[in-house]
C-alpha positions in Angstrom: 11.9 -0.6 -0.6 12.9 0.7 2.6 15.4 -2.3 2.4 17.0 -1.2 -0.7 17.0 2.3 0.0 19.6 3.2 -3.0 17.7 1.7 -5.1 15.3 3.1 -8.1 12.6 0.9 -8.8 10.0 1.2 -11.7 6.5 -1.2 -12.1 8.4 -3.6 -13.4 11.5 -4.1 -11.1 9.1 -3.7 -8.6 6.5 -6.6 -9.8 9.4 -8.5 -10.2 10.5 -8.3 -7.0 7.3 -8.7 -5.4 5.7 -11.4 -7.5 2.8 -9.4 -8.8 1.4 -7.7 -12.4 3.3 -4.7 -13.2 -0.2 -3.2 -13.3 0.0 -3.8 -9.4 3.3 -2.3 -9.1 1.8 0.6 -11.1 -1.3 1.0 -8.2 1.7 0.6 -5.5 3.6 2.7 -6.8 1.2 5.3 -7.0 -0.2 4.9 -3.5 3.2 5.0 -1.5 3.7 8.4 -4.0 0.4 9.8 -2.9 1.4 8.6 1.1 4.6 11.2 0.2 6.4 7.6 0.8 9.0 8.0 -2.7 11.0 10.0 -4.4 9.9 10.1 -8.5 13.0 10.7 -11.0 11.7 11.0 -14.4 14.1 10.3 -17.8 13.9 7.8 -20.3 11.6 5.8 -17.6 10.1 6.8 -14.6 12.1 5.6 -11.1 11.0 5.3 -7.6 13.0 5.5 -4.7 12.1 5.0 -1.0 12.6 8.6 0.3 10.1 9.3 3.5 8.8 13.1 2.7 9.5 13.7 7.0 11.2 12.0 9.5 7.5 11.7 11.2 6.9 9.6 7.9 10.1 7.7 8.5 9.3 6.9 12.2 5.7 5.3 11.4 7.2 3.4 8.4 10.4 1.5 10.6 7.2 1.4 13.9 4.6 0.0 11.2 8.2 -2.3 9.7 8.6 -3.9 13.1 5.6 -4.5 14.7 4.9 -6.2 11.4 7.9 -8.0 12.1 6.3 -9.2 15.5 3.2 -9.8 15.2 2.8 -10.6 11.1 -0.4 -12.8 11.6 -2.5 -10.3 14.0 -1.8 -8.0 11.4 -2.9 -9.6 8.3 -5.8 -10.2 10.5 -6.4 -7.1 11.1 -6.6 -6.5 7.6 -8.7 -9.4 6.3 -11.4 -7.9 9.0 -11.6 -4.3 7.6 -12.1 -5.9 4.5 -14.6 -7.7 5.8 -16.5 -5.1 7.1 -16.3 -2.8 4.4 -17.8 -5.4 1.9 -20.5 -5.5 5.1 -21.2 -2.4 4.9 -21.3 -1.8 1.4 -24.0 -4.6 0.9 -25.7 -3.6 4.2 -25.8 -0.3 2.2 -28.2 -2.2 -0.2 -30.0 -4.0 2.2 -31.5 -0.8 3.2 -32.6 1.1 -0.1 -34.3 -2.3 -0.6 -36.4 -1.8 2.6 -36.8 2.2 1.9 -38.3 1.1 -1.2 -40.1 -1.4 -0.1 
């Protein structure tokens, strides 16, 4: 979306562009809105446009995009390791509960 600043998106157009389901695109749009990264236009349909609320957010996005282009593999590894850690922590919580019962 950042690369197409002037474009207004909806869940179907974003889904088509990203190759994901429209429900996944809806979740992405909701998340980006909650992070104040999108402008919203409500008309006959709801449209979204990349428009960070502050210059600081704009700078963070630019910094992330630059880092992603330089070190895509390392960023994927970092994200995957965080997911694995979250799943492990979730599983450990059940193990602790079982130990406390036994």
